[in-house]
N, CA, C, O and the ligand as a Tripos MOL2 file, in Angstrom:
@<TRIPOS>MOLECULE
protein
  265   263    67     0     0
PROTEIN
NO_CHARGES

@<TRIPOS>ATOM
      1 N          -9.5510   33.8690   47.0890 N.3       1 MET1
      2 CA        -10.6830   33.7920   46.3020 C.3       1 MET1
      3 C         -11.8710   34.6000   46.7260 C.2       1 MET1
      4 O         -12.3540   34.2670   47.8080 O.2       1 MET1
      5 N         -12.3680   35.4700   46.1730 N.am      2 VAL2
      6 CA        -13.4340   36.4940   46.7080 C.3       2 VAL2
      7 C         -14.7320   35.6720   46.8130 C.2       2 VAL2
      8 O         -15.5190   35.9180   47.7270 O.2       2 VAL2
      9 N         -14.9770   34.7310   45.9360 N.am      3 ALA3
     10 CA        -16.4050   34.3600   45.7740 C.3       3 ALA3
     11 C         -16.4560   33.4100   47.2400 C.2       3 ALA3
     12 O         -17.4870   33.4180   47.9120 O.2       3 ALA3
     13 N         -15.5290   32.7860   47.5680 N.am      4 ALA4
     14 CA        -15.5900   31.8700   48.7960 C.3       4 ALA4
     15 C         -15.5470   32.8970   49.8410 C.2       4 ALA4
     16 O         -16.2970   32.6300   50.7800 O.2       4 ALA4
     17 N         -14.9120   33.9580   49.9560 N.am      5 VAL5
     18 CA        -15.1590   34.9650   51.3350 C.3       5 VAL5
     19 C         -16.5140   35.2960   51.2730 C.2       5 VAL5
     20 O         -17.2130   35.0970   52.2670 O.2       5 VAL5
     21 N         -17.0510   35.8330   50.1220 N.am      6 SER6
     22 CA        -18.3470   36.4480   50.1760 C.3       6 SER6
     23 C         -19.3560   35.3660   50.5730 C.2       6 SER6
     24 O         -20.3720   35.7970   51.1190 O.2       6 SER6
     25 N         -19.2720   34.1150   50.4120 N.am      7 ASP7
     26 CA        -20.2320   32.8830   50.6960 C.3       7 ASP7
     27 C         -20.0640   32.7900   52.2060 C.2       7 ASP7
     28 O         -21.0410   32.4170   52.8550 O.2       7 ASP7
     29 N         -18.8410   33.1120   52.8840 N.am      8 TYR8
     30 CA        -18.8240   32.9830   54.2740 C.3       8 TYR8
     31 C         -19.3540   34.0890   55.1570 C.2       8 TYR8
     32 O         -19.6840   33.8630   56.3210 O.2       8 TYR8
     33 N         -19.4230   35.1160   54.6820 N.am      9 LEU9
     34 CA        -19.9830   36.4000   55.4220 C.3       9 LEU9
     35 C         -21.5110   36.4130   55.3720 C.2       9 LEU9
     36 O         -22.1310   36.0150   54.3850 O.2       9 LEU9
     37 N         -22.0670   36.8680   56.4310 N.am     10 PRO10
     38 CA        -23.4770   37.1560   56.3920 C.3      10 PRO10
     39 C         -23.9820   38.1190   55.3570 C.2      10 PRO10
     40 O         -23.1890   39.0110   55.0540 O.2      10 PRO10
     41 N         -25.0330   38.1120   54.8160 N.am     11 HIS11
     42 CA        -25.7160   38.9830   53.8770 C.3      11 HIS11
     43 C         -26.9500   39.5430   54.2180 C.2      11 HIS11
     44 O         -27.7160   38.9520   54.9780 O.2      11 HIS11
     45 N         -27.2250   40.6790   53.7020 N.am     12 GLN12
     46 CA        -28.5500   41.2750   53.9630 C.3      12 GLN12
     47 C         -28.8800   41.5540   55.4240 C.2      12 GLN12
     48 O         -30.0480   41.4170   55.7870 O.2      12 GLN12
     49 N         -28.0450   41.8920   56.1970 N.am     13 ASN13
     50 CA        -28.2950   42.2650   57.5070 C.3      13 ASN13
     51 C         -29.1880   43.5620   57.6610 C.2      13 ASN13
     52 O         -28.7760   44.5640   57.0770 O.2      13 ASN13
     53 N         -30.2630   43.6490   58.3190 N.am     14 PRO14
     54 CA        -31.0790   44.8510   58.2270 C.3      14 PRO14
     55 C         -30.2410   46.0060   59.1200 C.2      14 PRO14
     56 O         -29.5660   45.7860   60.1260 O.2      14 PRO14
     57 N         -30.4540   47.1640   58.5330 N.am     15 CYS15
     58 CA        -29.9450   48.2880   59.2830 C.3      15 CYS15
     59 C         -30.4110   48.3410   60.6090 C.2      15 CYS15
     60 O         -31.6060   48.0980   60.7760 O.2      15 CYS15
     61 N         -29.6230   48.6430   61.7150 N.am     16 ALA16
     62 CA        -30.3900   48.7250   63.1760 C.3      16 ALA16
     63 C         -31.0070   50.0750   63.2330 C.2      16 ALA16
     64 O         -31.6900   50.2930   64.2330 O.2      16 ALA16
     65 N         -30.9030   50.9830   62.3890 N.am     17 GLN17
     66 CA        -31.6850   52.2610   62.4560 C.3      17 GLN17
     67 C         -32.7700   52.3510   61.6470 C.2      17 GLN17
     68 O         -33.8400   52.7680   62.0900 O.2      17 GLN17
     69 N         -32.6030   51.9320   60.2480 N.am     18 CYS18
     70 CA        -33.9130   52.1570   59.3950 C.3      18 CYS18
     71 C         -34.3560   50.9120   58.7300 C.2      18 CYS18
     72 O         -35.2710   50.8970   57.9060 O.2      18 CYS18
     73 N         -33.6430   49.7900   59.1300 N.am     19 GLY19
     74 CA        -34.2450   48.4850   58.7160 C.3      19 GLY19
     75 C         -33.7330   47.9890   57.2630 C.2      19 GLY19
     76 O         -33.7340   46.7970   56.9550 O.2      19 GLY19
     77 N         -33.3220   48.9640   56.4520 N.am     20 CYS20
     78 CA        -32.7910   48.7600   55.1180 C.3      20 CYS20
     79 C         -31.8160   47.5730   54.8660 C.2      20 CYS20
     80 O         -30.7540   47.6440   55.4850 O.2      20 CYS20
     81 N         -31.9990   46.5020   54.0650 N.am     21 PRO21
     82 CA        -30.9570   45.3840   54.2200 C.3      21 PRO21
     83 C         -29.7710   45.8080   53.7040 C.2      21 PRO21
     84 O         -29.8160   46.5120   52.6950 O.2      21 PRO21
     85 N         -28.4840   45.4650   54.2910 N.am     22 ILE22
     86 CA        -27.3340   45.8230   53.7680 C.3      22 ILE22
     87 C         -26.7160   44.6260   53.1310 C.2      22 ILE22
     88 O         -26.6250   43.5940   53.7960 O.2      22 ILE22
     89 N         -26.3190   44.6650   52.0010 N.am     23 PRO23
     90 CA        -25.7230   43.5500   51.3680 C.3      23 PRO23
     91 C         -24.7260   42.7640   51.8930 C.2      23 PRO23
     92 O         -24.7890   41.5360   51.9650 O.2      23 PRO23
     93 N         -23.6090   43.5900   52.3420 N.am     24 ASN24
     94 CA        -22.3040   42.8880   53.1130 C.3      24 ASN24
     95 C         -21.8230   43.7780   53.8910 C.2      24 ASN24
     96 O         -22.0120   44.9750   53.6780 O.2      24 ASN24
     97 N         -21.0820   43.2980   54.9790 N.am     25 PRO25
     98 CA        -20.4780   44.0750   56.1620 C.3      25 PRO25
     99 C         -19.0940   44.6680   55.3070 C.2      25 PRO25
    100 O         -18.4720   44.1170   54.3990 O.2      25 PRO25
    101 N         -18.8850   45.8740   55.8940 N.am     26 ILE26
    102 CA        -17.6380   46.6010   55.2640 C.3      26 ILE26
    103 C         -16.4950   46.1510   55.9550 C.2      26 ILE26
    104 O         -15.4130   46.5650   55.5360 O.2      26 ILE26
    105 N         -16.5050   45.3510   56.9770 N.am     27 TRP27
    106 CA        -15.2000   44.9970   57.5510 C.3      27 TRP27
    107 C         -15.6600   43.9650   58.5910 C.2      27 TRP27
    108 O         -16.7410   44.0660   59.1710 O.2      27 TRP27
    109 N         -14.6720   42.8380   58.8270 N.am     28 PHE28
    110 CA        -15.0970   41.7940   59.9190 C.3      28 PHE28
    111 C         -13.6400   41.3740   60.4260 C.2      28 PHE28
    112 O         -12.5930   41.5380   59.7990 O.2      28 PHE28
    113 N         -13.7820   40.8230   61.6400 N.am     29 GLU29
    114 CA        -12.4480   40.4340   62.4100 C.3      29 GLU29
    115 C         -13.0010   39.2370   62.9680 C.2      29 GLU29
    116 O         -14.1030   39.1670   63.5110 O.2      29 GLU29
    117 N         -12.0790   38.1720   62.7890 N.am     30 ASP30
    118 CA        -12.3900   36.8080   63.4020 C.3      30 ASP30
    119 C         -11.6320   36.7830   64.6740 C.2      30 ASP30
    120 O         -10.4700   37.1750   64.7820 O.2      30 ASP30
    121 N         -12.4360   36.2470   65.7310 N.am     31 GLY31
    122 CA        -11.6030   36.0160   66.9080 C.3      31 GLY31
    123 C         -11.7190   34.5620   67.3620 C.2      31 GLY31
    124 O         -12.4520   33.8510   66.6750 O.2      31 GLY31
    125 N         -11.1980   34.0910   68.2590 N.am     32 PRO32
    126 CA        -11.1330   32.6070   68.6860 C.3      32 PRO32
    127 C         -12.5860   32.0640   68.8120 C.2      32 PRO32
    128 O         -12.8550   30.9200   68.4440 O.2      32 PRO32
    129 N         -13.5360   32.9190   69.3480 N.am     33 ARG33
    130 CA        -14.9770   32.3580   69.6780 C.3      33 ARG33
    131 C         -15.9740   33.3590   69.0800 C.2      33 ARG33
    132 O         -17.1790   33.2570   69.3070 O.2      33 ARG33
    133 N         -15.4980   34.2470   68.3770 N.am     34 ARG34
    134 CA        -16.5690   35.3770   67.7710 C.3      34 ARG34
    135 C         -16.0520   35.8570   66.7220 C.2      34 ARG34
    136 O         -14.8240   35.9050   66.6640 O.2      34 ARG34
    137 N         -16.7940   36.3050   65.6940 N.am     35 THR35
    138 CA        -16.4360   37.1230   64.5000 C.3      35 THR35
    139 C         -17.1620   38.3820   64.7850 C.2      35 THR35
    140 O         -18.2850   38.2880   65.2810 O.2      35 THR35
    141 N         -16.6590   39.5540   64.5330 N.am     36 SER36
    142 CA        -17.0690   40.9140   64.7250 C.3      36 SER36
    143 C         -17.4520   41.3640   63.0270 C.2      36 SER36
    144 O         -16.6960   41.1400   62.0820 O.2      36 SER36
    145 N         -18.7340   42.0050   62.9320 N.am     37 TYR37
    146 CA        -18.9650   42.6080   61.5490 C.3      37 TYR37
    147 C         -19.3540   44.0240   61.7590 C.2      37 TYR37
    148 O         -20.1550   44.4440   62.5940 O.2      37 TYR37
    149 N         -18.6950   44.6840   60.9100 N.am     38 LEU38
    150 CA        -19.1100   46.2280   60.8760 C.3      38 LEU38
    151 C         -19.8370   46.5330   59.4590 C.2      38 LEU38
    152 O         -19.3210   46.4780   58.3420 O.2      38 LEU38
    153 N         -21.2520   46.8880   59.8180 N.am     39 TRP39
    154 CA        -21.8780   47.2130   58.7350 C.3      39 TRP39
    155 C         -22.2850   48.6640   58.4680 C.2      39 TRP39
    156 O         -22.3600   49.3770   59.4690 O.2      39 TRP39
    157 N         -22.5200   49.1410   57.4460 N.am     40 HIS40
    158 CA        -22.7140   50.5450   56.9140 C.3      40 HIS40
    159 C         -23.8390   50.7540   56.1200 C.2      40 HIS40
    160 O         -23.7890   50.3180   54.9700 O.2      40 HIS40
    161 N         -24.8600   51.3380   56.5000 N.am     41 CYS41
    162 CA        -25.8570   51.4980   55.7080 C.3      41 CYS41
    163 C         -25.9270   52.6920   54.7710 C.2      41 CYS41
    164 O         -25.8850   53.8310   55.2340 O.2      41 CYS41
    165 N         -26.0240   52.4850   53.5730 N.am     42 VAL42
    166 CA        -25.8150   53.4800   52.5660 C.3      42 VAL42
    167 C         -27.0810   54.2480   52.4760 C.2      42 VAL42
    168 O         -27.0930   55.3310   51.8900 O.2      42 VAL42
    169 N         -28.1410   53.7520   53.0190 N.am     43 HIS43
    170 CA        -29.4570   54.3790   52.8230 C.3      43 HIS43
    171 C         -29.4890   55.5390   53.8330 C.2      43 HIS43
    172 O         -29.9350   56.6310   53.4810 O.2      43 HIS43
    173 N         -29.0410   55.3390   55.0490 N.am     44 CYS44
    174 CA        -29.1630   56.5110   56.1190 C.3      44 CYS44
    175 C         -27.7710   56.8200   56.6090 C.2      44 CYS44
    176 O         -27.5540   57.8650   57.2200 O.2      44 CYS44
    177 N         -26.7200   55.8460   56.3310 N.am     45 GLY45
    178 CA        -25.4610   56.3930   56.8160 C.3      45 GLY45
    179 C         -24.9680   55.8170   58.0120 C.2      45 GLY45
    180 O         -23.7910   56.0010   58.3240 O.2      45 GLY45
    181 N         -25.7770   55.0980   58.7650 N.am     46 TYR46
    182 CA        -25.7100   54.5240   60.0750 C.3      46 TYR46
    183 C         -24.6130   53.3580   59.9350 C.2      46 TYR46
    184 O         -24.5370   52.5470   59.0120 O.2      46 TYR46
    185 N         -23.8150   53.4560   61.0120 N.am     47 LYS47
    186 CA        -22.8320   52.3000   60.9090 C.3      47 LYS47
    187 C         -23.0170   51.6410   62.4630 C.2      47 LYS47
    188 O         -23.2610   52.2380   63.5120 O.2      47 LYS47
    189 N         -22.8070   50.1600   62.2200 N.am     48 PHE48
    190 CA        -22.9390   49.4420   63.7220 C.3      48 PHE48
    191 C         -22.1730   47.9900   63.4250 C.2      48 PHE48
    192 O         -21.9490   47.4240   62.3550 O.2      48 PHE48
    193 N         -21.9020   47.6620   64.6130 N.am     49 GLU49
    194 CA        -21.2170   46.2630   64.7590 C.3      49 GLU49
    195 C         -22.0890   45.2940   65.0940 C.2      49 GLU49
    196 O         -23.0040   45.5920   65.8610 O.2      49 GLU49
    197 N         -21.9910   44.1240   64.6520 N.am     50 ALA50
    198 CA        -22.6820   42.9360   64.9150 C.3      50 ALA50
    199 C         -21.7040   41.9270   65.4620 C.2      50 ALA50
    200 O         -20.5950   41.9340   64.9280 O.2      50 ALA50
    201 N         -21.9030   41.1180   66.3670 N.am     51 VAL51
    202 CA        -20.9180   40.0570   66.8600 C.3      51 VAL51
    203 C         -21.5120   38.7670   66.8970 C.2      51 VAL51
    204 O         -22.4620   38.5500   67.6500 O.2      51 VAL51
    205 N         -21.0060   37.8240   66.0980 N.am     52 ALA52
    206 CA        -21.4840   36.4350   66.1360 C.3      52 ALA52
    207 C         -20.6610   35.5840   67.0570 C.2      52 ALA52
    208 O         -19.4630   35.3910   66.8500 O.2      52 ALA52
    209 N         -21.3400   35.0580   68.1140 N.am     53 PHE53
    210 CA        -20.4240   34.0900   69.1330 C.3      53 PHE53
    211 C         -20.7490   32.7270   68.6320 C.2      53 PHE53
    212 O         -21.8330   32.3230   68.2110 O.2      53 PHE53
    213 N         -19.5030   32.0210   68.7640 N.am     54 PHE54
    214 CA        -19.5090   30.5040   68.5410 C.3      54 PHE54
    215 C         -19.2360   29.8330   69.8680 C.2      54 PHE54
    216 O         -18.8520   30.4560   70.8580 O.2      54 PHE54
    217 N         -19.4590   28.5000   69.8360 N.am     55 GLY55
    218 CA        -19.1160   27.5740   71.0010 C.3      55 GLY55
    219 C         -17.7630   27.3330   70.8190 C.2      55 GLY55
    220 O         -17.0480   28.2230   70.3580 O.2      55 GLY55
    221 N         -17.2650   26.1140   71.1570 N.am     56 GLN56
    222 CA        -15.7600   25.6290   70.8580 C.3      56 GLN56
    223 C         -15.2910   25.8810   69.5630 C.2      56 GLN56
    224 O         -16.0040   25.6990   68.5760 O.2      56 GLN56
    225 N         -14.0150   26.3300   69.4950 N.am     57 THR57
    226 CA        -13.4780   26.4490   68.1470 C.3      57 THR57
    227 C         -13.1060   24.9710   67.7840 C.2      57 THR57
    228 O         -13.3150   24.0570   68.5810 O.2      57 THR57
    229 N         -12.5750   24.7810   66.6130 N.am     58 ASN58
    230 CA        -12.0690   23.6020   66.1640 C.3      58 ASN58
    231 C         -10.9310   22.8090   66.8000 C.2      58 ASN58
    232 O         -10.8410   21.5970   67.0010 O.2      58 ASN58
    233 N          -9.9820   23.9300   67.0980 N.am     59 ASP59
    234 CA         -8.7410   23.5360   67.7410 C.3      59 ASP59
    235 C          -9.2640   23.0200   69.2200 C.2      59 ASP59
    236 O          -8.8120   21.9260   69.5590 O.2      59 ASP59
    237 N         -10.0540   23.5970   70.0330 N.am     60 GLU60
    238 CA        -10.4600   23.1210   71.1660 C.3      60 GLU60
    239 C         -11.1080   21.7830   71.1260 C.2      60 GLU60
    240 O         -10.9260   20.9560   72.0190 O.2      60 GLU60
    241 N         -11.9130   21.5560   70.0200 N.am     61 GLN61
    242 CA        -12.7180   20.2870   70.1810 C.3      61 GLN61
    243 C         -11.5740   19.2990   69.7700 C.2      61 GLN61
    244 O         -11.6770   18.1860   70.2860 O.2      61 GLN61
    245 N         -10.7170   19.4530   69.1040 N.am     62 ARG62
    246 CA         -9.4470   18.6450   69.0110 C.3      62 ARG62
    247 C          -8.8560   18.2510   70.1390 C.2      62 ARG62
    248 O          -8.5580   17.0800   70.3760 O.2      62 ARG62
    249 N          -8.6180   19.4020   71.0430 N.am     63 ALA63
    250 CA         -7.7870   19.2910   72.1570 C.3      63 ALA63
    251 C          -8.4990   18.2550   73.2770 C.2      63 ALA63
    252 O          -7.9200   17.3620   73.8960 O.2      63 ALA63
    253 N          -9.9130   18.6250   73.3590 N.am     64 ASN64
    254 CA        -10.8190   18.1160   74.1790 C.3      64 ASN64
    255 C         -10.8860   16.3680   73.8800 C.2      64 ASN64
    256 O         -11.0000   15.5270   74.7720 O.2      64 ASN64
    257 N         -10.7980   16.1120   72.5820 N.am     65 ALA65
    258 CA        -10.9610   14.8270   72.0610 C.3      65 ALA65
    259 C          -9.6450   14.1100   72.2700 C.2      65 ALA65
    260 O          -9.6970   12.8820   72.2140 O.2      65 ALA65
    261 N          -8.5060   14.6630   72.4960 N.am     66 ALA66
    262 CA         -7.3300   13.9960   72.6440 C.3      66 ALA66
    263 C          -7.1470   13.5360   74.0480 C.2      66 ALA66
    264 O          -6.1340   12.9120   74.3660 O.2      66 ALA66
    265 ZN        -30.1130   52.5040   57.5610 Zn       67 ZN67
@<TRIPOS>BOND
     1     1     2 1
     2     2     3 1
     3     3     4 2
     4     3     5 am
     5     5     6 1
     6     6     7 1
     7     7     8 2
     8     7     9 am
     9     9    10 1
    10    10    11 1
    11    11    12 2
    12    11    13 am
    13    13    14 1
    14    14    15 1
    15    15    16 2
    16    15    17 am
    17    17    18 1
    18    18    19 1
    19    19    20 2
    20    19    21 am
    21    21    22 1
    22    22    23 1
    23    23    24 2
    24    23    25 am
    25    25    26 1
    26    26    27 1
    27    27    28 2
    28    27    29 am
    29    29    30 1
    30    30    31 1
    31    31    32 2
    32    31    33 am
    33    33    34 1
    34    34    35 1
    35    35    36 2
    36    35    37 am
    37    37    38 1
    38    38    39 1
    39    39    40 2
    40    39    41 am
    41    41    42 1
    42    42    43 1
    43    43    44 2
    44    43    45 am
    45    45    46 1
    46    46    47 1
    47    47    48 2
    48    47    49 am
    49    49    50 1
    50    50    51 1
    51    51    52 2
    52    51    53 am
    53    53    54 1
    54    54    55 1
    55    55    56 2
    56    55    57 am
    57    57    58 1
    58    58    59 1
    59    59    60 2
    60    59    61 am
    61    61    62 1
    62    62    63 1
    63    63    64 2
    64    63    65 am
    65    65    66 1
    66    66    67 1
    67    67    68 2
    68    67    69 am
    69    69    70 1
    70    70    71 1
    71    71    72 2
    72    71    73 am
    73    73    74 1
    74    74    75 1
    75    75    76 2
    76    75    77 am
    77    77    78 1
    78    78    79 1
    79    79    80 2
    80    79    81 am
    81    81    82 1
    82    82    83 1
    83    83    84 2
    84    83    85 am
    85    85    86 1
    86    86    87 1
    87    87    88 2
    88    87    89 am
    89    89    90 1
    90    90    91 1
    91    91    92 2
    92    91    93 am
    93    93    94 1
    94    94    95 1
    95    95    96 2
    96    95    97 am
    97    97    98 1
    98    98    99 1
    99    99   100 2
   100    99   101 am
   101   101   102 1
   102   102   103 1
   103   103   104 2
   104   103   105 am
   105   105   106 1
   106   106   107 1
   107   107   108 2
   108   107   109 am
   109   109   110 1
   110   110   111 1
   111   111   112 2
   112   111   113 am
   113   113   114 1
   114   114   115 1
   115   115   116 2
   116   115   117 am
   117   117   118 1
   118   118   119 1
   119   119   120 2
   120   119   121 am
   121   121   122 1
   122   122   123 1
   123   123   124 2
   124   123   125 am
   125   125   126 1
   126   126   127 1
   127   127   128 2
   128   127   129 am
   129   129   130 1
   130   130   131 1
   131   131   132 2
   132   131   133 am
   133   133   134 1
   134   134   135 1
   135   135   136 2
   136   135   137 am
   137   137   138 1
   138   138   139 1
   139   139   140 2
   140   139   141 am
   141   141   142 1
   142   142   143 1
   143   143   144 2
   144   143   145 am
   145   145   146 1
   146   146   147 1
   147   147   148 2
   148   147   149 am
   149   149   150 1
   150   150   151 1
   151   151   152 2
   152   151   153 am
   153   153   154 1
   154   154   155 1
   155   155   156 2
   156   155   157 am
   157   157   158 1
   158   158   159 1
   159   159   160 2
   160   159   161 am
   161   161   162 1
   162   162   163 1
   163   163   164 2
   164   163   165 am
   165   165   166 1
   166   166   167 1
   167   167   168 2
   168   167   169 am
   169   169   170 1
   170   170   171 1
   171   171   172 2
   172   171   173 am
   173   173   174 1
   174   174   175 1
   175   175   176 2
   176   175   177 am
   177   177   178 1
   178   178   179 1
   179   179   180 2
   180   179   181 am
   181   181   182 1
   182   182   183 1
   183   183   184 2
   184   183   185 am
   185   185   186 1
   186   186   187 1
   187   187   188 2
   188   187   189 am
   189   189   190 1
   190   190   191 1
   191   191   192 2
   192   191   193 am
   193   193   194 1
   194   194   195 1
   195   195   196 2
   196   195   197 am
   197   197   198 1
   198   198   199 1
   199   199   200 2
   200   199   201 am
   201   201   202 1
   202   202   203 1
   203   203   204 2
   204   203   205 am
   205   205   206 1
   206   206   207 1
   207   207   208 2
   208   207   209 am
   209   209   210 1
   210   210   211 1
   211   211   212 2
   212   211   213 am
   213   213   214 1
   214   214   215 1
   215   215   216 2
   216   215   217 am
   217   217   218 1
   218   218   219 1
   219   219   220 2
   220   219   221 am
   221   221   222 1
   222   222   223 1
   223   223   224 2
   224   223   225 am
   225   225   226 1
   226   226   227 1
   227   227   228 2
   228   227   229 am
   229   229   230 1
   230   230   231 1
   231   231   232 2
   232   231   233 am
   233   233   234 1
   234   234   235 1
   235   235   236 2
   236   235   237 am
   237   237   238 1
   238   238   239 1
   239   239   240 2
   240   239   241 am
   241   241   242 1
   242   242   243 1
   243   243   244 2
   244   243   245 am
   245   245   246 1
   246   246   247 1
   247   247   248 2
   248   247   249 am
   249   249   250 1
   250   250   251 1
   251   251   252 2
   252   251   253 am
   253   253   254 1
   254   254   255 1
   255   255   256 2
   256   255   257 am
   257   257   258 1
   258   258   259 1
   259   259   260 2
   260   259   261 am
   261   261   262 1
   262   262   263 1
   263   263   264 2
@<TRIPOS>SUBSTRUCTURE
     1 MET1         2 RESIDUE 1 A MET
     2 VAL2         6 RESIDUE 1 A VAL
     3 ALA3        10 RESIDUE 1 A ALA
     4 ALA4        14 RESIDUE 1 A ALA
     5 VAL5        18 RESIDUE 1 A VAL
     6 SER6        22 RESIDUE 1 A SER
     7 ASP7        26 RESIDUE 1 A ASP
     8 TYR8        30 RESIDUE 1 A TYR
     9 LEU9        34 RESIDUE 1 A LEU
    10 PRO10       38 RESIDUE 1 A PRO
    11 HIS11       42 RESIDUE 1 A HIS
    12 GLN12       46 RESIDUE 1 A GLN
    13 ASN13       50 RESIDUE 1 A ASN
    14 PRO14       54 RESIDUE 1 A PRO
    15 CYS15       58 RESIDUE 1 A CYS
    16 ALA16       62 RESIDUE 1 A ALA
    17 GLN17       66 RESIDUE 1 A GLN
    18 CYS18       70 RESIDUE 1 A CYS
    19 GLY19       74 RESIDUE 1 A GLY
    20 CYS20       78 RESIDUE 1 A CYS
    21 PRO21       82 RESIDUE 1 A PRO
    22 ILE22       86 RESIDUE 1 A ILE
    23 PRO23       90 RESIDUE 1 A PRO
    24 ASN24       94 RESIDUE 1 A ASN
    25 PRO25       98 RESIDUE 1 A PRO
    26 ILE26      102 RESIDUE 1 A ILE
    27 TRP27      106 RESIDUE 1 A TRP
    28 PHE28      110 RESIDUE 1 A PHE
    29 GLU29      114 RESIDUE 1 A GLU
    30 ASP30      118 RESIDUE 1 A ASP
    31 GLY31      122 RESIDUE 1 A GLY
    32 PRO32      126 RESIDUE 1 A PRO
    33 ARG33      130 RESIDUE 1 A ARG
    34 ARG34      134 RESIDUE 1 A ARG
    35 THR35      138 RESIDUE 1 A THR
    36 SER36      142 RESIDUE 1 A SER
    37 TYR37      146 RESIDUE 1 A TYR
    38 LEU38      150 RESIDUE 1 A LEU
    39 TRP39      154 RESIDUE 1 A TRP
    40 HIS40      158 RESIDUE 1 A HIS
    41 CYS41      162 RESIDUE 1 A CYS
    42 VAL42      166 RESIDUE 1 A VAL
    43 HIS43      170 RESIDUE 1 A HIS
    44 CYS44      174 RESIDUE 1 A CYS
    45 GLY45      178 RESIDUE 1 A GLY
    46 TYR46      182 RESIDUE 1 A TYR
    47 LYS47      186 RESIDUE 1 A LYS
    48 PHE48      190 RESIDUE 1 A PHE
    49 GLU49      194 RESIDUE 1 A GLU
    50 ALA50      198 RESIDUE 1 A ALA
    51 VAL51      202 RESIDUE 1 A VAL
    52 ALA52      206 RESIDUE 1 A ALA
    53 PHE53      210 RESIDUE 1 A PHE
    54 PHE54      214 RESIDUE 1 A PHE
    55 GLY55      218 RESIDUE 1 A GLY
    56 GLN56      222 RESIDUE 1 A GLN
    57 THR57      226 RESIDUE 1 A THR
    58 ASN58      230 RESIDUE 1 A ASN
    59 ASP59      234 RESIDUE 1 A ASP
    60 GLU60      238 RESIDUE 1 A GLU
    61 GLN61      242 RESIDUE 1 A GLN
    62 ARG62      246 RESIDUE 1 A ARG
    63 ALA63      250 RESIDUE 1 A ALA
    64 ASN64      254 RESIDUE 1 A ASN
    65 ALA65      258 RESIDUE 1 A ALA
    66 ALA66      262 RESIDUE 1 A ALA
    67 ZN67       265 GROUP 0 **** ****
């Protein structure tokens, strides 16, 4: 379901080079404690990666509670 996925992704990240807001990342990869997003600015053509770091994963929280 595309709508659910797009709600999950960050939006309007400013370009690291020109500051132009980018509506959506062109690619992302989920890791156990982080998600990497690849942004491509159509205004200046700059591509950059942003990484969101998280604390414990849900699985680790369940393991610690057991
Ligand atoms: Zn840009």
